[in-house]
LUMROGU-285533 format. One record per residue (C-alpha): residue number from 1; residue in three letters; x, y, z. Coordinates in nm, 4 decimals. Example, Ala and Ser with C-alpha at 12.3 -4.5 7.8 and 13.67 -1.06 7.14 Angstrom:
2
<node><pos>1</pos><code>Ala</code><xx>1.2300</xx><yy>-0.4500</yy><zz>0.7800</zz></node>
<node><pos>2</pos><code>Ser</code><xx>1.3670</xx><yy>-0.1060</yy><zz>0.7140</zz></node>
END
This chain:
103
<node><pos>1</pos><code>Met</code><xx>11.8759</xx><yy>10.1098</yy><zz>7.6195</zz></node>
<node><pos>2</pos><code>Ile</code><xx>11.8488</xx><yy>9.7505</yy><zz>7.7360</zz></node>
<node><pos>3</pos><code>Lys</code><xx>12.2153</xx><yy>9.7295</yy><zz>7.8047</zz></node>
<node><pos>4</pos><code>Tyr</code><xx>12.1904</xx><yy>10.0223</yy><zz>8.0431</zz></node>
<node><pos>5</pos><code>Phe</code><xx>11.9134</xx><yy>9.8949</yy><zz>8.2200</zz></node>
<node><pos>6</pos><code>Met</code><xx>12.0619</xx><yy>9.5587</yy><zz>8.2473</zz></node>
<node><pos>7</pos><code>Ser</code><xx>12.3907</xx><yy>9.7048</yy><zz>8.3831</zz></node>
<node><pos>8</pos><code>Lys</code><xx>12.2233</xx><yy>9.8433</yy><zz>8.6898</zz></node>
<node><pos>9</pos><code>Ser</code><xx>12.1898</xx><yy>9.6703</yy><zz>9.0151</zz></node>
<node><pos>10</pos><code>Ile</code><xx>11.8505</xx><yy>9.4872</yy><zz>9.1213</zz></node>
<node><pos>11</pos><code>Lys</code><xx>11.7444</xx><yy>9.7337</yy><zz>9.3551</zz></node>
<node><pos>12</pos><code>Gln</code><xx>11.8144</xx><yy>10.0127</yy><zz>9.0579</zz></node>
<node><pos>13</pos><code>Arg</code><xx>11.6046</xx><yy>9.8327</yy><zz>8.8211</zz></node>
<node><pos>14</pos><code>Gly</code><xx>11.3186</xx><yy>9.7791</yy><zz>9.0595</zz></node>
<node><pos>15</pos><code>Leu</code><xx>11.2968</xx><yy>10.1344</yy><zz>9.1369</zz></node>
<node><pos>16</pos><code>Ile</code><xx>11.3180</xx><yy>10.2102</yy><zz>8.7651</zz></node>
<node><pos>17</pos><code>Gly</code><xx>11.0121</xx><yy>9.9658</yy><zz>8.7030</zz></node>
<node><pos>18</pos><code>Ile</code><xx>10.8313</xx><yy>10.1114</yy><zz>8.9891</zz></node>
<node><pos>19</pos><code>Leu</code><xx>10.8250</xx><yy>10.4582</yy><zz>8.8435</zz></node>
<node><pos>20</pos><code>Phe</code><xx>10.7550</xx><yy>10.3408</yy><zz>8.5225</zz></node>
<node><pos>21</pos><code>Cys</code><xx>10.4365</xx><yy>10.1822</yy><zz>8.6516</zz></node>
<node><pos>22</pos><code>Ile</code><xx>10.3682</xx><yy>10.5026</yy><zz>8.8727</zz></node>
<node><pos>23</pos><code>Phe</code><xx>10.3609</xx><yy>10.6832</yy><zz>8.5544</zz></node>
<node><pos>24</pos><code>Leu</code><xx>10.1819</xx><yy>10.4272</yy><zz>8.3511</zz></node>
<node><pos>25</pos><code>Phe</code><xx>9.9046</xx><yy>10.4690</yy><zz>8.6317</zz></node>
<node><pos>26</pos><code>Ala</code><xx>9.9014</xx><yy>10.8460</yy><zz>8.6256</zz></node>
<node><pos>27</pos><code>Phe</code><xx>9.8602</xx><yy>10.8610</yy><zz>8.2577</zz></node>
<node><pos>28</pos><code>Gly</code><xx>9.5796</xx><yy>10.5795</yy><zz>8.2555</zz></node>
<node><pos>29</pos><code>Tyr</code><xx>9.3918</xx><yy>10.7138</yy><zz>8.5030</zz></node>
<node><pos>30</pos><code>Phe</code><xx>9.4581</xx><yy>11.1067</yy><zz>8.5050</zz></node>
<node><pos>31</pos><code>Phe</code><xx>9.4680</xx><yy>11.1519</yy><zz>8.1400</zz></node>
<node><pos>32</pos><code>Val</code><xx>9.2894</xx><yy>10.8854</yy><zz>7.9538</zz></node>
<node><pos>33</pos><code>Leu</code><xx>8.9834</xx><yy>10.7860</yy><zz>8.2347</zz></node>
<node><pos>34</pos><code>Asn</code><xx>8.9614</xx><yy>11.1524</yy><zz>8.3556</zz></node>
<node><pos>35</pos><code>Tyr</code><xx>9.0397</xx><yy>11.3699</yy><zz>8.0899</zz></node>
<node><pos>36</pos><code>Val</code><xx>8.9868</xx><yy>11.1805</yy><zz>7.7362</zz></node>
<node><pos>37</pos><code>Ser</code><xx>8.7249</xx><yy>10.9477</yy><zz>7.8102</zz></node>
<node><pos>38</pos><code>Ile</code><xx>8.5006</xx><yy>11.2630</yy><zz>7.9524</zz></node>
<node><pos>39</pos><code>Leu</code><xx>8.5176</xx><yy>11.4473</yy><zz>7.6038</zz></node>
<node><pos>40</pos><code>Glu</code><xx>8.2131</xx><yy>11.5106</yy><zz>7.4326</zz></node>
<node><pos>41</pos><code>Asp</code><xx>8.2817</xx><yy>11.3015</yy><zz>7.0974</zz></node>
<node><pos>42</pos><code>Pro</code><xx>8.6165</xx><yy>11.1188</yy><zz>7.1257</zz></node>
<node><pos>43</pos><code>Pro</code><xx>8.7678</xx><yy>10.9958</yy><zz>6.8009</zz></node>
<node><pos>44</pos><code>Leu</code><xx>8.7030</xx><yy>10.5772</yy><zz>6.8872</zz></node>
<node><pos>45</pos><code>Gly</code><xx>8.4309</xx><yy>10.6527</yy><zz>7.1579</zz></node>
<node><pos>46</pos><code>Asn</code><xx>8.3917</xx><yy>10.6825</yy><zz>7.5148</zz></node>
<node><pos>47</pos><code>Thr</code><xx>8.3805</xx><yy>10.3226</yy><zz>7.5921</zz></node>
<node><pos>48</pos><code>Val</code><xx>8.7286</xx><yy>10.2451</yy><zz>7.4400</zz></node>
<node><pos>49</pos><code>Tyr</code><xx>8.9193</xx><yy>10.5207</yy><zz>7.6478</zz></node>
<node><pos>50</pos><code>Ile</code><xx>8.7239</xx><yy>10.3543</yy><zz>7.9419</zz></node>
<node><pos>51</pos><code>Leu</code><xx>8.8555</xx><yy>10.0408</yy><zz>7.8808</zz></node>
<node><pos>52</pos><code>Leu</code><xx>9.1989</xx><yy>10.1529</yy><zz>7.7850</zz></node>
<node><pos>53</pos><code>Gly</code><xx>9.2534</xx><yy>10.3856</yy><zz>8.1135</zz></node>
<node><pos>54</pos><code>Ser</code><xx>9.1240</xx><yy>10.0872</yy><zz>8.3222</zz></node>
<node><pos>55</pos><code>Thr</code><xx>9.3842</xx><yy>9.8581</yy><zz>8.1695</zz></node>
<node><pos>56</pos><code>Phe</code><xx>9.6710</xx><yy>10.1068</yy><zz>8.2253</zz></node>
<node><pos>57</pos><code>Ser</code><xx>9.5733</xx><yy>10.1366</yy><zz>8.5686</zz></node>
<node><pos>58</pos><code>Ile</code><xx>9.5395</xx><yy>9.7722</yy><zz>8.6584</zz></node>
<node><pos>59</pos><code>Val</code><xx>9.8434</xx><yy>9.6833</yy><zz>8.4597</zz></node>
<node><pos>60</pos><code>Ser</code><xx>10.0557</xx><yy>9.9288</yy><zz>8.6557</zz></node>
<node><pos>61</pos><code>Ile</code><xx>9.9174</xx><yy>9.8212</yy><zz>8.9968</zz></node>
<node><pos>62</pos><code>Val</code><xx>9.9986</xx><yy>9.4432</yy><zz>8.9283</zz></node>
<node><pos>63</pos><code>Gly</code><xx>10.3191</xx><yy>9.5485</yy><zz>8.7813</zz></node>
<node><pos>64</pos><code>Ile</code><xx>10.4023</xx><yy>9.7470</yy><zz>9.1001</zz></node>
<node><pos>65</pos><code>Leu</code><xx>10.2963</xx><yy>9.4281</yy><zz>9.3222</zz></node>
<node><pos>66</pos><code>Val</code><xx>10.5188</xx><yy>9.2071</yy><zz>9.0828</zz></node>
<node><pos>67</pos><code>Ile</code><xx>10.8206</xx><yy>9.3946</yy><zz>9.0915</zz></node>
<node><pos>68</pos><code>Leu</code><xx>10.7801</xx><yy>9.4288</yy><zz>9.4618</zz></node>
<node><pos>69</pos><code>Lys</code><xx>10.7587</xx><yy>9.0723</yy><zz>9.5421</zz></node>
<node><pos>70</pos><code>Tyr</code><xx>11.0296</xx><yy>8.9914</yy><zz>9.3231</zz></node>
<node><pos>71</pos><code>Leu</code><xx>11.2738</xx><yy>9.2515</yy><zz>9.5049</zz></node>
<node><pos>72</pos><code>Tyr</code><xx>11.1475</xx><yy>9.0706</yy><zz>9.8292</zz></node>
<node><pos>73</pos><code>Asp</code><xx>11.2029</xx><yy>8.7234</yy><zz>9.6973</zz></node>
<node><pos>74</pos><code>Tyr</code><xx>11.5693</xx><yy>8.8343</yy><zz>9.6027</zz></node>
<node><pos>75</pos><code>Lys</code><xx>11.6209</xx><yy>8.9371</yy><zz>9.9417</zz></node>
<node><pos>76</pos><code>Lys</code><xx>11.5212</xx><yy>8.6451</yy><zz>10.1013</zz></node>
<node><pos>77</pos><code>Lys</code><xx>11.7191</xx><yy>8.4358</yy><zz>9.8357</zz></node>
<node><pos>78</pos><code>Lys</code><xx>12.0227</xx><yy>8.6121</yy><zz>9.9114</zz></node>
<node><pos>79</pos><code>Glu</code><xx>12.0161</xx><yy>8.5798</yy><zz>10.2915</zz></node>
<node><pos>80</pos><code>Arg</code><xx>11.9189</xx><yy>8.2198</yy><zz>10.2318</zz></node>
<node><pos>81</pos><code>Lys</code><xx>12.2548</xx><yy>8.1748</yy><zz>10.0258</zz></node>
<node><pos>82</pos><code>Glu</code><xx>12.4494</xx><yy>8.3621</yy><zz>10.2726</zz></node>
<node><pos>83</pos><code>Arg</code><xx>12.3202</xx><yy>8.1467</yy><zz>10.5498</zz></node>
<node><pos>84</pos><code>Arg</code><xx>12.4214</xx><yy>7.8459</yy><zz>10.3557</zz></node>
<node><pos>85</pos><code>Arg</code><xx>12.7593</xx><yy>7.9705</yy><zz>10.2811</zz></node>
<node><pos>86</pos><code>Lys</code><xx>12.8245</xx><yy>8.0162</yy><zz>10.6452</zz></node>
<node><pos>87</pos><code>Lys</code><xx>12.7416</xx><yy>7.6703</yy><zz>10.7160</zz></node>
<node><pos>88</pos><code>His</code><xx>12.9662</xx><yy>7.5390</yy><zz>10.4745</zz></node>
<node><pos>89</pos><code>Lys</code><xx>13.3067</xx><yy>7.4077</yy><zz>10.6058</zz></node>
<node><pos>90</pos><code>Leu</code><xx>13.5897</xx><yy>7.4008</yy><zz>10.3949</zz></node>
<node><pos>91</pos><code>Phe</code><xx>13.8672</xx><yy>7.1324</yy><zz>10.4307</zz></node>
<node><pos>92</pos><code>Tyr</code><xx>14.1671</xx><yy>7.0576</yy><zz>10.2139</zz></node>
<node><pos>93</pos><code>Leu</code><xx>14.3159</xx><yy>6.7410</yy><zz>10.1601</zz></node>
<node><pos>94</pos><code>Lys</code><xx>14.6456</xx><yy>6.8264</yy><zz>10.3133</zz></node>
<node><pos>95</pos><code>Asp</code><xx>14.5003</xx><yy>6.8549</yy><zz>10.6035</zz></node>
<node><pos>96</pos><code>Leu</code><xx>14.3165</xx><yy>6.5285</yy><zz>10.5986</zz></node>
<node><pos>97</pos><code>Lys</code><xx>14.6044</xx><yy>6.3461</yy><zz>10.5110</zz></node>
<node><pos>98</pos><code>Lys</code><xx>14.7610</xx><yy>6.5019</yy><zz>10.8277</zz></node>
<node><pos>99</pos><code>Asn</code><xx>14.4821</xx><yy>6.3747</yy><zz>11.0344</zz></node>
<node><pos>100</pos><code>Asn</code><xx>14.5047</xx><yy>6.0258</yy><zz>10.9217</zz></node>
<node><pos>101</pos><code>Glu</code><xx>14.8589</xx><yy>5.9991</yy><zz>10.9875</zz></node>
<node><pos>102</pos><code>Ser</code><xx>14.8341</xx><yy>6.0964</yy><zz>11.3020</zz></node>
<node><pos>103</pos><code>Leu</code><xx>14.5913</xx><yy>5.8440</yy><zz>11.4015</zz></node>
END
């Protein structure tokens, strides 16, 4: 399963991560906070489910922000690398010898 995700491009992995975070947020907020924690007598108590649902929600929001920041930084890094590559001029030793002999 990990090899499958690692074979994808950066944008596809970011999209998969964002979709997972959205699913985690929906699970934590709608199911745990709004359904299980409101039940009359849940197995572990209401407080545990409130903390668990809040934790899922906050972790998923932070995960989305981290993924978006990584994708933005990756794009900027790629642009910087491309600019540096364009500035770099290749020269060959044969051309250098010809220029020195003509002087």
